[in-house]
N, C-alpha and C positions, 0 to 999 in steps of 0.2 A: 659459210657462217652469219646468223644474224646477228643484231644487235644484241637482241633478249637471252638469244644463246651465250654469247660472250659476257653479258653481265652477269649470267648465272656460273659462269668458267671462272670470272673473277670473284664472285663472291665464295664458292667452292674454294679456290686457291688461298684467299685471304684467310677464313675460316682454319684451314688447314696449316697454315704458319702460324697464327695465334698460336694455333693448341700446342704444336711442336717448340715455340716459343716455350710455353709452359713446361712442357715436356724437357726442356732442358735446365730449368730451375728444380724440378723435380730429381732431374738424373744427379744432379749440384750435390743435391741434400741427401738423396738416398746411396749414394756410391752406386747406382744402376747404370750402366752403361746407355748414352742417350741413344745409341744408334737400334738400339730393341724397341723403344716407344715408339721411334720414327718406323721402323718394319711396322710395328703394331697399331701405329695408326692407317699405314697402306693395307694392313689385313683387314682390318675393322671396317674399311669401307670399301674393301675389295668383292672377290667372290665369296660365298659362305657368310659374307659379313653383315653388316648393319643396312649398307647402299646397295650392295651386291652389285657393285660396278666390274662389270666384266671386261677386262683387259690382257690380251695375250699377243700384244705386237713384240715378240721378241728383238725383231731388227730395231724397232725404235729404242726399247728399253738398251740395248748395246751401244748403241749411237750415241741417247744421251748420258749413259753411265760413264762411257770414255771422255766426253766434252767433262764432267763433272769429276772426273780423278785427275785430268788435267789441272781444274782449277785447284783442286785441294793438294795434288803436289807442289803446286804453286805458291799455294799459302804455306804450307810446310816448309818449302825451301826457301822464304821471305824471312822464315820465323828461325831457322836452324840457326846457331852460333858458330863461327867459323873457329873459333877460341874453343870450345869445345869436340866440335867436330873432328877437326885435325887430328887430334890425337887418336882418336877412334876410327878413324877412316879406313885402316888395314883390317882393323878385325870386322868393320859394318862391308867392306869388299868380299870379304871370306865368308862371312854369315849370308850375303845375298847370292854367292856364286857356288861354293863349295856345300855351306851348309843347305841351299837349296836344293842341290842334288842328292845328297844324303837323306834329304826329309822326302822328296818324290817318292825315290826307290824303297825305303822302309813304308812308307804310304802305301805305294801302290801295290807292293808284297802284301798288305795286311788286307785291301781292298779285295785283291783277285783271291786269296786262300779261303779266307774269313768271311767273306762277304759273297764271295763266287761271280765277282764281275770279270767280264773278259778283259783281256790283258789290256786293249788298247782304252777301253773304259777305267780300268782300275787306273793307269798311270795317267789319265786325263783328271781325273779325282787328286791322284799322290799331286799332279802340279798346279792346280786349281787351289787347293788349301795349302799348299807350302810356303805361299805368299803372304805377308802380315800386312795387315791394313794399315796405310797410313793414316787415315781419319780416326781410328781406332786408338793408334799408338801415340799420336801426338796428343791428342783429346785427354787419355789418361795420365801420360807420362808428364803432362805440364801441370797437374795436379799434386803430385808425388813427387816430392824433393829428394831425388837420387844422387848420387856422385856424379860428376858432369861426363866423366869416361863411360859409365853405362848409359845414360841419358841418348849423348852422341850417338854412339855405337847402334843403338835401339831406333833412333831417328832416323841416321843414315839408311840403316838397314831396310827400313821400312819403304825409305823413297827408292834405295836402288831395286830392292829384290822384284818388283812389279815388272820390269823391263824383262828380266830372262825366264820369267814364267809366262809373260805375255806370248813372247817366241813361242816357248816350248809347249802351250797348250794349242796355239794356232796352227802348230806344226801335226801334232797328234790328232788335231782334228780335219784336217784336209783330207780330201779323196784320197784313193789311191794308198799304195804302202808308205808305210813310215820309212824316211830316210834313216840310213845307218847313224848310230849315235854320234861317231865322231866327226860327219857331217852336219849333225845337228849343234854340236857344241862348236864348232867352227863358226857356224852362223850366228849363232848368240853371241860369241866373244867378237866378232867383225861389228856387228848391230849395237852393241854397248861402246864401243870404240868411235865408233860414229857418231852415237847418241852425248858422250862425252866431249866430244871434239866440237859438235855442233853446240853443247849448251854453255862450254867455256866460252867461244866465240861471240855466240850473241849476247850472254850475260856482260861480258865484258865492251862489247860494242856498244849495248843499252847505258851501261853505266856510265860511261864516257860522252854520251850522247848528252842523258839527263844532268851531267854536271856542267856540262859547256851550252847547254842551251836552256836560256830562260823561258819557260812557258809563261803565259800572259796569264795564268789563273793557277791556286796552288792546287784548287781540286782537280786540276790534269795530270797533277803526277802521278795521283793512285791510278789513274785509269792508263798511265803508259809505262807503268811497271808492269801491271797485268797483262798489257798489249804484247808488249818485249818478250815476257815470262811463255805467254801463250804461243807466240810466233815461234819461238825456238821447238815445242813440240812440232807445229806446221814443217818448218825447216828440216828438221831431224827425220818426221815419217818420208817428206818427198825424197829425201838423198837413202831413204831404205835403212835408216839408222832407227835406233830407239827412240820415238817422241817423247815417250814417259820418261824416261833417263834424262834427256835434253831440257824438258822443262823444268822438272827438277834441280838440275845441275846452273841452270839460267839463273833461277829464281834463288839460287843460294849467292850465286856470285854478285845478284842484286840488293839483297837483304845484306849483305855484308860489305857493300861498297859506301863511301860517303856519297848519300843523297839526301838531297832536299826532303824536307818535310816526310822522314822518315818513319815516325811513329804512325802517322797518318796513313803510309803507303801499306803498312801492315794491318793498321785498322780495316782499311778497304778490303784488303786481301780476307781477313778474316772473316769477315762478312760475308763476303761470294763465297768463301769456304760453308761456311754454315748454310747458306741458301742451298749450295750444291750437296751437301750430305741428306739433309732435308731431303731435298727432292730426288735424289737416288734412294734415300732409304724406303720411303713413301711408294716410288714407283715399283720396287723390287717388292715390297710389302702387294701388291696390287696384282702383280704379276703371278704369286703363288696360289695354287689352289689348296686351301686347308685339308680338305677331305682326303686329298692323296696323299698327304704327308705319312699317315698310320703307318702304312706297311714298309715305309724307309725309314723310321724311327729308328729301331734300335742297329741297323746297320748303317746308320749314321753316328750313333752313340758308338758303335764298336769302331770305325774307323778313325774318331774325333779322340777317342781312347788312345788307341796306339800313337798318333800323331802328337798327341799332347804329352803324355808318359814316356814314350819311346824316341820316335821320331824327331821332333823339337829337341831333346834332350842329347840326343845321340849327336846332330846336325852341330848342335852348341858345341859339346866336347870335340869333335873332330877339327872343324874350324878354328877355332880358340887354341888349337895345342901350341902354335908356337908362339903365342904372346904373352902365356904365364900368367893369366888372370885368376883370381884367386875363386875357390869355388863357390863363394857365397854370390860374388857378381855371375859366375855362370848359372847358377840355380835360378837368380832372378832373371836374368834373359831368357832362360827355356821357359819360363813361367809366363813371362812378359810378349811371348809369341802372337799376340794378340790377332784374331781374324775379322773381318768384318765387311763391309759391303763389295770389296775386291773379289773375293772369292766368287761370290753370289753372281759378280758382274762376268767373270770369266766364264761360268758354267753358263753361261749363253750363247758363248762362242760355238761350243759342238751341238747346240739347239739351231742354231744359225746354219751350220753347216751340215744339217741331218743327220748326225753322227747315231749309230744305231743304240738305244738305250741313253740317251742324251735327257729325255724329261726326269729320268729316275737317279741321274749324273746330278740335276739342277735340285730335287729335291733333299737328295743325300746332303750335297754341300748347305742346302739352307737351314736345315735340320741342325747341321753340326755347327755352325755359326752360331745359330743363337744359343743353343745349349750351352756350347765351351763359350762365348763370349759372358754368358750370365755366370759360369762359373769363374773365369779367370778373372775379369774386369774387375769386382769389387772385393775379390781378397788380393791382388797386389800390393795396395798399401799394406796390408796386416802382414804381407809377407817380407815388405821391404824392411817393416820395424820387426820383422823376428830374426830376419838375417843380420841386424843392425846395419843396414844401409842406408837409411833415411839422413836427410843431409838438411833439414829444418832450420837448423842455427845461421845458414849462409846467408849473410847479408843480400837483399833483396838489391840489383840491378836499378841504377837509374834510368829514366826515360827520358833521353836528350834528345829534343826535336831541332833541327838546323835550317835556318831560312839564310840563303845568301843574299848580301846586300852587295848588290853589282858593283855601282859606281864608288863604295867605299873598299873595295877588293878587302871586306871582312866576312863576320858570320855574327846572326845573333842566334845564340843557342837557348833554349828554353828547357830547364832542367825540372824535375818533378823529383822530390825526395820523397822514397816510399817510406813505409812505417819501421821497417826493419835497419835504415839505413845508419852505419855508424857516423854519420855526416851531423845527424841530431848531436847537439851540444857544442859544436866546431864554430868558433867566431869567424869571419869572414875574411879577416884576415892572416887566420890560420891556414887557410886554403891554397895558400903559396902557389896561385896562378902564374904563369909567367910574364914577363913584361910582353905588355900589347894586350892583356885580357883583363876583364874587370866585372865584378859583378855591378850592373847597375840600376836592377828595380829588385826587389824581395815583395810576393805577393802571399799574404798571411791570415787566414782567415775574412778571406771576400775585402781585404785590406792591402793596399800597396803603398811600400814607400820606398825612398833611398836610403839603402843602409850606409852604415859605416864600417870601418875596419873592427869594430868592437860588435859590432852587433852579431848574436848568438842564433845561429838557423836552428829549425825545430822541423820533425817530423808534419811532412804535408805541405811544406813551404813549397811555393816555383819560384824559380831564381831566373832572368834574364841576364845573360854572361855575353858582353861582346867582346869579339876577338878581331884580332887582324888574319890575314890569310896565312901567313907563314907560321903562327901559332897556334893555330885551330886544333890541331891533331893534339899538341901537348896539352891546351886547357882541357880539351875532352878525357885523354888519360888520366891528369892529376885529378880533375871531377871524379872519376870512378873511383879511381885508387882511393881517394879521401873516402869515399862511400864506401868500401870493402876493409879498408885497414883503420879508420878514423885520422887524425890531425897528426899522428907521429907514423903514418904511412909509409913516407920515404926513408924512416929511419929502423922500420919493423920490417925491411926486406920485402914489403910490397912494392910488385914491379909498377912502381910511379915515378922512375927519374925522366921526370916530364920533358924538362929542358934541352937534354940529348938523345931523345927519342924520337925515332922518326915511325914507330910502330903504329900500323894501323886498325882502328879497331871498327867495328860498325855503330854509327850513331842512330840511336835510338834502340839501343838492343837490350 
């Protein structure tokens, strides 16, 4: 590659990123899922588009798609709150295993009998579209204030269900006869167990190391966190486990551990996640050939209708039978099974394996994702409101960043008071921090001052709180309790008995 070609490539890449950033703003105002805008950018500059760029490298698309998915899963795991995910974990596991099986069976039957696909092709389509997309779910749900049980279940499901679906699609796309179903189920279960084990071990070791090794620069912590999460994928895949599940579990462990500069870690991961999403969606848009989609439009609509109206609700109903979840929440979970780039990436697996009719499978999946994401994404907030599942009045959580003070055996907590926090109007003395913790500085309207016990805290204030190591957890928990319950948090039943609590909560959550 010449210097001139490199300059042109950098120019095109920077223009695409700038357009994509503007697309994020448009999607946030219009409610249109951003993935559709990114796909549109790829289609516009690809074949049949403005620049007529011809891109048909399926192998490269699959490799880059896998890499982007690893980054997206890591970002999602780092942002997952364990206190929300833990109660919803059994339901999420059921949805990502039993639910996937039900969805694959119903959707494959529809693809075979209604669209006349062969059984292997129909099963591949059913498996591909049964995976909810982590990027789509994370981006949409974090804009919709829902009960923590619903959010936790949907986010955990989207992080978990990629693993069994990938294994299933690879097995169905392999040359030769398909293995018996019970052998395939056994392989999926074994790979998932290995992935969980690897993710827990790598995440715990990484968190332990970051807490006990002081890096020379704060900017190295976000890089180290992402490197540890990505290494979980590599280790999991090497030992024949589910690397996708390993990276999500490891990132969840890291995100809920007491790590220095936690908000910066998540901010860095979020930025990488956006780049991964933009690159992945634009590339998938380049790969598609628009004039070939016409013949597969209605088959895709039919399969998508069965998936959305029958397969997904039935999967949710059967999976959640043991959990006694209200029908309103089940209805929302049924509609919130968003598809995105993951099914399109998985649709490249049969193309790489030269499965007969693989190009048609890709076209059907592409149209299905575009049409039903356009329908489901913007209507999800409306449905939540109609089902009275909105939770907009819940106080926003504090952003707490921790920096270790090594030689003093202490911690410096940077606390940002959000707009809806009940810490507004509370005096510093009414925080009732444990002995060994004190508010040393308040920054308000770009002016800093040392507070008195009678200083009243306001929305938008930033506090510097110094704590000794033994009371750091208690101080942070007390701050969160006051933010959610106000000055009377300790007497109103809020879990804020800080002096005798050893509960771990994730800094910067």
